C-alpha positions as CSV (number, residue, x, y, z in Angstrom):
1,M,0.0,0.0,0.0
2,K,1.4,3.4,-1.0
3,R,1.9,6.3,1.4
4,R,-1.1,8.4,0.6
5,D,-4.2,9.8,2.2
6,F,-7.8,9.3,1.0
7,L,-10.1,12.2,0.4
8,R,-13.0,9.8,0.1
9,S,-15.4,9.6,3.1
10,T,-18.4,7.5,4.1
11,G,-21.3,8.1,6.5
12,I,-21.3,6.9,10.1
13,I,-24.6,7.8,11.9
14,S,-26.2,10.1,9.4
15,A,-25.0,11.8,6.2
16,G,-21.3,11.5,5.7
17,I,-19.0,14.5,5.4
18,A,-15.8,14.4,3.3
19,F,-12.7,16.4,4.4
20,P,-9.3,16.6,2.9
21,R,-6.3,15.5,4.9
22,A,-5.4,19.1,5.8
23,T,-8.7,20.7,6.6
24,R,-9.5,24.3,7.4
25,L,-13.1,24.3,8.7
26,F,-13.8,27.9,9.4
27,A,-12.3,31.0,7.8
28,Q,-12.6,33.4,10.8
29,D,-9.7,35.0,12.5
30,P,-8.3,32.2,14.6
31,A,-8.1,34.4,17.7
32,P,-10.6,37.3,17.6
33,A,-11.3,39.2,20.8
34,G,-12.3,36.9,23.6
35,W,-11.0,33.7,22.0
36,R,-8.1,31.5,22.9
37,T,-6.5,29.2,20.3
38,F,-5.0,25.8,21.2
39,E,-3.0,23.4,19.1
40,L,-4.0,19.8,20.1
41,T,-1.8,16.9,18.9
42,T,-2.7,13.3,19.2
43,R,-0.1,10.6,18.3
44,V,-1.1,7.0,18.3
45,E,1.0,3.9,18.0
46,I,-0.1,0.2,18.0
47,L,2.7,-1.7,19.8
48,K,1.7,-5.2,18.9
49,P,0.2,-5.1,15.4
50,S,-1.4,-8.2,13.9
51,G,-2.6,-8.2,10.3
52,I,-4.5,-5.2,9.1
53,A,-4.7,-2.5,11.7
54,R,-7.1,0.5,12.0
55,V,-7.1,3.6,14.2
56,W,-9.9,6.0,14.9
57,L,-9.4,9.5,16.5
58,P,-12.1,12.0,17.6
59,A,-11.6,15.4,16.1
60,G,-12.9,18.7,17.5
61,L,-16.5,19.7,16.8
62,I,-17.1,20.0,13.0
63,T,-19.9,22.6,13.5
64,E,-19.3,26.0,15.0
65,T,-20.8,26.8,18.5
66,P,-20.8,29.9,20.6
67,F,-17.9,28.5,22.6
68,Q,-15.7,26.7,20.0
69,R,-14.4,26.9,16.4
70,T,-12.3,24.1,14.9
71,L,-10.0,26.0,12.6
72,S,-8.0,23.2,11.0
73,N,-7.1,19.5,11.2
74,N,-3.9,17.9,9.8
75,Y,-3.4,14.2,9.9
76,H,-0.9,11.7,8.7
77,A,-0.7,7.9,8.7
78,E,2.8,6.8,8.0
79,G,2.7,3.8,5.7
80,G,-1.1,3.7,5.7
81,V,-4.1,5.5,4.4
82,S,-6.2,8.0,6.3
83,R,-9.4,10.0,5.8
84,M,-11.9,12.0,7.9
85,T,-15.5,11.3,8.1
86,G,-18.3,12.6,10.2
87,S,-21.9,13.3,11.2
88,K,-23.4,16.8,11.2
89,A,-26.2,15.8,13.6
90,D,-23.6,15.1,16.4
91,A,-20.9,17.5,15.2
92,L,-18.8,14.3,15.0
93,G,-15.5,14.2,13.1
94,I,-13.5,11.0,13.1
95,V,-10.0,10.5,11.6
96,V,-9.8,7.0,10.3
97,A,-6.5,5.3,9.4
98,E,-5.8,1.8,8.0
99,F,-2.4,0.1,7.9
100,P,-1.5,-3.1,6.0
101,A,0.1,-6.1,7.7
102,G,3.8,-5.6,8.3
103,V,3.6,-1.8,8.7
104,K,4.1,-0.2,12.0
105,P,0.8,1.6,12.7
106,L,1.5,5.3,13.6
107,L,-1.1,8.1,13.2
108,T,-0.8,11.7,14.1
109,L,-3.6,14.4,14.2
110,T,-2.8,18.0,14.8
111,S,-5.8,20.4,15.2
112,R,-6.1,24.1,15.9
113,I,-9.1,25.0,17.9
114,A,-10.4,28.3,19.2
115,T,-12.4,28.5,22.4
116,R,-14.0,31.1,24.6
117,N,-15.8,31.0,28.0
118,I,-19.5,30.9,27.8
119,A,-21.9,32.2,30.5
120,M,-25.7,32.4,30.1
121,N,-28.0,34.7,32.0
122,I,-30.6,32.3,33.3
123,A,-32.5,35.0,35.1
124,A,-34.0,36.3,31.8
125,P,-34.6,34.7,28.4
126,G,-33.1,36.4,25.4
127,K,-33.7,36.6,21.7
128,V,-32.5,33.2,20.6
129,P,-33.2,31.9,17.0
130,P,-35.3,28.8,17.5
131,A,-33.7,25.4,16.6
132,S,-35.4,23.2,14.1
133,G,-37.8,20.5,15.2
134,P,-35.7,17.6,13.7
135,D,-32.5,18.9,15.4
136,L,-34.2,19.0,18.8
137,Q,-35.9,15.6,18.3
138,H,-32.4,14.1,17.8
139,F,-31.5,15.1,21.3
140,L,-34.7,13.8,22.8
141,R,-34.2,10.2,21.5
142,P,-33.3,7.3,23.7
143,T,-29.9,5.6,23.0
144,H,-28.5,2.2,24.1
145,L,-27.3,3.4,27.5
146,L,-29.6,6.4,27.8
147,P,-33.2,5.0,27.8
148,T,-36.0,7.5,28.5
149,D,-38.6,5.1,29.7
150,G,-39.1,2.9,32.8
151,I,-37.1,3.9,35.9
152,V,-35.5,6.8,34.0
153,K,-38.9,8.3,33.2
154,S,-40.4,7.8,36.7
155,T,-37.3,9.2,38.4
156,A,-37.4,12.3,36.1
157,A,-41.1,12.8,36.9
158,E,-40.4,12.6,40.6
159,I,-37.5,15.1,40.4
160,T,-39.4,17.6,38.3
161,K,-42.7,17.3,40.2
162,G,-44.0,20.9,40.7
163,A,-41.6,22.5,38.2
164,K,-43.6,24.8,36.0
165,T,-41.0,25.9,33.4
166,D,-38.2,24.3,31.4
167,V,-35.7,26.2,33.4
168,E,-37.2,24.9,36.7
169,K,-37.1,21.4,35.4
170,A,-33.5,21.7,34.1
171,R,-32.3,23.2,37.4
172,A,-34.2,20.6,39.5
173,I,-32.4,17.7,37.7
174,Y,-29.1,19.5,38.1
175,E,-29.5,20.0,41.8
176,W,-30.7,16.4,42.2
177,I,-27.5,15.1,40.4
178,V,-25.3,17.2,42.6
179,D,-27.0,16.1,45.8
180,K,-27.5,12.4,45.1
181,T,-24.5,11.3,43.1
182,F,-20.8,11.1,43.9
183,R,-17.5,10.9,42.0
184,D,-16.0,7.4,42.4
185,P,-12.2,7.5,41.9
186,K,-12.2,3.7,41.3
187,T,-14.3,4.1,38.1
188,Q,-12.2,3.2,35.0
189,G,-11.6,6.0,32.5
190,C,-14.5,8.4,32.5
191,G,-17.1,5.8,33.2
192,L,-19.7,4.1,30.9
193,G,-22.9,6.1,31.2
194,D,-25.3,3.1,31.8
195,I,-28.0,5.2,33.5
196,R,-30.6,2.5,33.9
197,F,-28.2,0.3,35.8
198,M,-27.2,3.3,38.0
199,L,-30.8,4.0,38.9
200,E,-31.9,0.4,39.3
201,S,-28.9,-0.6,41.4
202,K,-29.0,2.7,43.4
203,D,-25.3,3.0,42.7
204,L,-25.0,6.7,41.8
205,G,-21.3,6.8,41.8
206,G,-19.1,7.2,38.8
207,K,-17.2,9.8,36.7
208,C,-18.1,12.5,34.2
209,A,-19.5,10.1,31.5
210,D,-21.8,8.6,34.2
211,L,-23.0,11.6,36.1
212,N,-23.5,13.9,33.1
213,A,-25.1,11.1,31.1
214,L,-27.6,10.7,34.0
215,Y,-28.4,14.4,33.7
216,V,-28.9,14.1,29.9
217,G,-31.1,11.0,30.2
218,L,-33.3,12.5,33.0
219,A,-33.6,15.8,31.0
220,R,-34.7,13.9,27.8
221,A,-37.2,11.8,29.8
222,S,-38.6,15.2,31.1
223,G,-39.1,16.4,27.5
224,L,-36.0,18.7,27.5
225,P,-33.6,18.2,24.6
226,A,-30.2,17.5,26.1
227,R,-26.8,16.2,25.0
228,D,-23.5,14.9,26.3
229,V,-20.5,16.9,25.0
230,Y,-17.4,14.7,24.9
231,G,-14.0,16.4,25.0
232,V,-10.7,16.9,26.8
233,R,-9.2,19.5,29.2
234,V,-6.4,21.4,27.6
235,A,-5.2,24.1,30.1
236,K,-5.3,25.0,33.8
237,S,-8.3,26.7,35.2
238,E,-8.1,30.4,35.5
239,L,-10.9,30.5,38.1
240,G,-8.9,29.0,40.9
241,Y,-9.9,25.3,40.6
242,K,-6.9,23.0,40.5
243,S,-9.1,20.0,40.0
244,L,-10.8,21.4,36.9
245,G,-7.7,22.0,34.7
246,T,-4.5,20.4,33.6
247,A,-1.0,20.9,35.2
248,T,1.1,20.2,32.1
249,E,0.8,20.2,28.3
250,N,0.4,16.4,28.4
251,V,-3.4,15.9,28.4
252,T,-3.5,12.2,27.5
253,K,-5.6,11.4,30.5
254,A,-7.6,14.6,30.7
255,Q,-10.8,13.5,28.9
256,H,-13.9,15.1,30.3
257,C,-17.6,14.9,29.3
258,R,-19.9,17.9,29.9
259,A,-23.6,18.4,29.1
260,E,-26.0,20.9,27.5
261,V,-29.8,21.3,27.8
262,Y,-31.9,23.2,25.4
263,L,-34.2,25.7,27.0
264,H,-36.7,27.8,24.9
265,G,-35.7,31.5,25.0
266,Y,-32.1,30.6,25.9
267,G,-30.9,28.0,23.4
268,W,-28.3,25.4,24.4
269,V,-27.4,26.0,28.0
270,P,-24.1,24.5,29.4
271,V,-24.2,22.5,32.6
272,D,-21.7,20.3,34.4
273,P,-22.9,18.7,37.6
274,A,-20.1,16.1,37.4
275,D,-17.5,18.8,37.8
276,V,-19.2,20.0,41.0
277,R,-18.7,16.5,42.4
278,K,-15.1,16.5,41.2
279,V,-14.5,19.7,43.2
280,V,-16.1,18.0,46.2
281,L,-13.7,15.0,46.0
282,E,-10.5,16.4,44.5
283,E,-10.2,20.1,45.2
284,P,-7.4,20.4,47.8
285,P,-7.5,19.4,50.6
286,G,-10.1,17.0,49.2
287,N,-13.5,15.6,50.4
288,R,-15.1,19.1,50.8
289,P,-18.7,19.2,52.0
290,L,-21.4,20.5,49.8
291,D,-21.7,23.6,52.0
292,D,-18.0,24.5,51.4
293,E,-17.7,27.9,49.8
294,M,-15.7,26.7,46.9
295,V,-18.2,23.9,46.2
296,K,-21.1,26.4,46.4
297,K,-19.4,28.7,43.9
298,A,-18.8,25.8,41.5
299,R,-22.4,24.6,41.9
300,T,-23.8,28.0,41.1
301,R,-21.4,28.6,38.2
302,L,-21.8,25.2,36.5
303,F,-25.5,25.6,35.8
304,G,-25.2,28.0,32.8
305,S,-21.5,28.5,32.2
306,W,-18.3,26.7,31.2
307,E,-14.7,27.8,31.5
308,M,-13.3,26.8,28.1
309,N,-10.0,25.4,29.1
310,W,-11.5,22.4,27.5
311,I,-12.1,21.3,23.9
312,A,-15.3,19.6,22.7
313,Y,-15.1,16.6,20.4
314,N,-18.8,15.6,19.6
315,F,-22.3,14.9,21.0
316,A,-22.5,11.3,19.7
317,H,-23.8,8.1,21.2
318,D,-23.8,4.6,19.8
319,V,-20.9,5.4,17.5
320,A,-20.2,2.8,14.8
321,L,-16.5,3.0,13.9
322,P,-16.3,2.9,10.0
323,G,-14.6,-0.3,8.9
324,S,-14.6,-1.9,12.3
325,S,-15.8,-5.4,13.0
326,G,-16.6,-4.6,16.6
327,A,-19.7,-3.3,18.2
328,P,-20.6,0.4,18.3
329,L,-19.1,2.4,21.1
330,P,-21.3,4.2,23.7
331,F,-19.4,7.3,22.9
332,L,-16.1,8.4,21.2
333,M,-13.8,10.4,23.6
334,H,-10.6,8.3,23.5
335,P,-8.5,7.1,20.6
336,Q,-9.5,3.6,19.4
337,A,-7.6,0.9,17.6
338,E,-8.2,-2.6,16.1
339,T,-6.0,-5.4,14.7
340,A,-6.7,-8.8,13.3
341,D,-7.0,-10.0,16.9
342,G,-9.8,-7.6,17.7
343,R,-10.4,-4.2,19.2
344,L,-7.7,-3.0,21.6
345,D,-8.4,-1.6,25.1
346,C,-7.9,2.2,24.8
347,L,-6.9,2.3,28.4
348,D,-4.2,-0.4,28.1
349,P,-0.8,1.1,27.5
350,D,0.8,-2.4,26.9
351,G,-0.8,-2.8,23.5
352,F,-2.0,0.7,22.5
353,R,0.1,3.8,23.1
354,Y,-1.1,7.3,22.6
355,E,-0.2,10.7,23.7
356,I,-2.2,13.9,23.5
357,T,-0.5,17.3,24.0
358,S,-1.9,20.8,24.1
359,R,-0.3,24.2,23.8
360,E,-1.9,27.6,23.7
361,I,-0.9,29.5,20.6
362,A,-3.1,32.6,21.1
363,P,-3.8,33.9,24.6
364,A,-7.2,35.0,25.9
365,T,-8.2,38.6,25.8
366,G,-11.2,38.5,28.1
367,A,-13.3,35.6,27.1
368,T,-16.9,35.4,28.1
369,R,-19.9,35.2,25.9
370,S,-23.2,36.2,27.5
371,S,-26.8,35.6,26.6
372,T,-29.4,38.1,27.8
């Protein structure tokens, strides 16, 4: 197989989107006022290849949002072929690489992504263009691990009992998650997000992909469009939270899932109850009570705002990796790989090595977007 890169692309979940190897997605100034620009590099190597090998990497959001613009993607598969494919419905971009037997699989993706902090004024709705019906229906649907019936539906009804508005429902679910769940440091990776199991077992511990998935599932069961936003932390927190940022440019283990809920008159509102529980457990000196001042500040701030020292990948669930013989993934937040022996464990460094680094190439100049 020659060293080249495909421009051809196929669909994954909905309509496919074709990108060239070096892709510039948006033409705006990469660092206008209020924005920061990061260069994110992911390097993946399969240490024990067997037969044909494939690698899949999540790229930054392929659609523009008020908090993020993906400016460019450059990727290279030494000795193999690579392409980028995606789904507009979930802002999902995947870099796919295939390597023939006998070739050492090595894939590199370098992206430039601009972010800015986002803060919504929940006290008063603003003039927000309405989203289309089909778009919102997509974020009301049940998925494999996020059912909206049974115990999820009944729990949501109990939580939102007496709530008269969408804002009241959304906040009631948020406060319930903060009060009832806990961050479990023993959870592998970012968790799985099996919300029916969590509710039926009454085991409400986990990490971000569990706790924020529970928020999304309960919101959908309450008739509120909601979505998980999968991504990675890329810089330290400028708001004083050591637990909510990175200490070095190596962000290999800094994956983090957030959530958004759609409220009429406001649009997509950022929330992150899982990070409140992270502050409780991990913010020095650790094991802070819910009435701790730092926890209370995080609890107030994380209903309606995000600090964008974090880059979003996608909103996707039940992700079928193109060309894979394995089952769909619950979500795509970590690099994935497969050989003739099957899919590799993305959390196992013995067979699957990857490194993600981040560096800021344009500093912030006062970065908050407000909605009134």
